[in-house]
C-alpha positions, 0 to 999 in steps of 0.5 A, a space after each residue: 332165160 336160164 343162166 349157168 355159171 360154168 366158171 366163177 374164178 379168176 386168173 389165180 386157180 384155187 382148185 374150186 372154181 374154173 375160170 370165167 364162163 357163162 351158159 345162157 339158154 332161151 326159154 323154148 318159146 323164145 328160141 327163134 332164128 337170129 335175124 342178123 346171123 341166122 343163129 339161135 340157141 345156147 350162148 357161151 359167154 367167155 371161155 376160160 380154163 376149165 369151161 370146156 369141162 364144165 360145158 360137158 357136164 351140162 345138157 347142152 354140152 360143147 356140141 350144143 354151142 353155136 356162138 361164143 361171145 367174148 368180153 375181152 381177150 385176157 387168158 382167163 377168158 379165152 384159154 379154152 377156145 382152141 380146146 373148144 374148137 378141137 372138141 367140136 371138130 372131133 364131135 362132128 360139129 362143123 360150124 361156130 360163131 365167135 363174137 367179141 370186141 375189136 381185135 377178136 378176128 386177130 385173136 382167132 387168127 393168132 390162136 389158130 396159127 399156133 396149131 396149124 392143123 386146126 385151121 379149116 377144121 371147122 367153119 368159123 365165123 368171127 364178128 367184132 362188135 362195138 359198144 351199142 346194140 346188136 343181136 347175138 344167138 337170138 338175144 338182144 344185147 347192149 354193150 358198154 366199155 368197162 374200166 379194165 387193163 385191157 379193152 373189155 365190154 360189159 353186156 346186158 342180154 335180154 330174152 323177152 322180159 328177162 334181163 341179165 347183165 354181166 359186168 365182165 372184168 371192170 372196176 365198179 363205176 356209176 355208168 356201169 351201175 346205170 347200165 345194169 339198172 332194171 336188170 333181173 340179175 347182175 353178175 358183177 366182178 368182185 375180185 378182192 375184199 376191201 383190204 386189197 388195194 387194187 385197180 381194174 377190179 372192184 372192191 365190195 365197197 366200190 361195188 356197193 356205191 356204184 349200185 346204190 339206189 339201182 333197181 336190181 333184183 339180185 346181184 351175184 358176185 363172180 370173178 373171185 380171186 383166192 383172196 376172197 376165201 373166208 371173207 364172203 360175209 364181210 364182203 356182202 356186209 360192205 356192199 349192203 352199206 350202200 346197196 340194199 338188194 339181194 347179194 350172193 356169191 356165185 359158184 361153179 354150176 349155179 343155175 338161175 332162171 329169169 
C-alpha cells in the first residue's frame, strides 16, 4: 500500500498546507476487483480545499480516482468535491463513487443543487456506511465513530499485510487507540499544542496517553492548525512521555510505502 498525504492542514489556512486529503494506492499485485461495488484502484480519503490541485501533481491525477471515502462533512474535508466532479467531467471521466457516513447522500444532493448544471454530468454512486467492516475500492475497511463536533468515522484500511489507520477529526481516546493497535502507520489528528484548551481535537499529551502501550510502527501527526507552527519538537516530546514509538509530522506531498 502507498499513502500520499495530499493535505495535512486544517480549517485555518497557513499558506503551507492544503486541507485534509489522502491518496491510497494498492500494490500492483493487490489491484483486484472490489467484490461489493466492482471498483478497485486508487482511493481518495476526504477532499478538502487544495486537494484537487495536490491530486493533479500525482501520477494518479484526478482522472485516476474512482472512489472518494469521506470521514465527515465539515467544509475542510469536502470543499473540493464539486471541483473534483467538474474536473472529471471535463476530462471525460464519467463515473465516480462517493462513500461516507450517514448524511452523505443528502450532502451530495445539496452540493449539486447549488450548481444545477453539474447534475447528471457524471454518473455518481453514493454509498453510506456505518461503524463496522466493509469493502471500498479493493481495500478492507473497518470504521468506528470518533469524538468530534460532527458525526465522524475513523478508518482502518488493510491491503494484504499492510494496515493504515486514519483517525479523521477526533479527540484522542482509549477506544481509538485500541482501534489503531497493530497498524503499520497511524495518521492522527494533532491539531494544537498542549497549551491550547480545545475540545473535539487532541493535544499531544492526550494523544500520547491514548496510544501508550499500543503496537504502532509509526505515528504521523496531521490536521495541523497554524498554532502548531514552531512547536513541533515540544509536541513530539509530549507524546513521547507516554508513547515510545516513532513519531513524525506529516507534510503535504509525503509519500509512504507500507
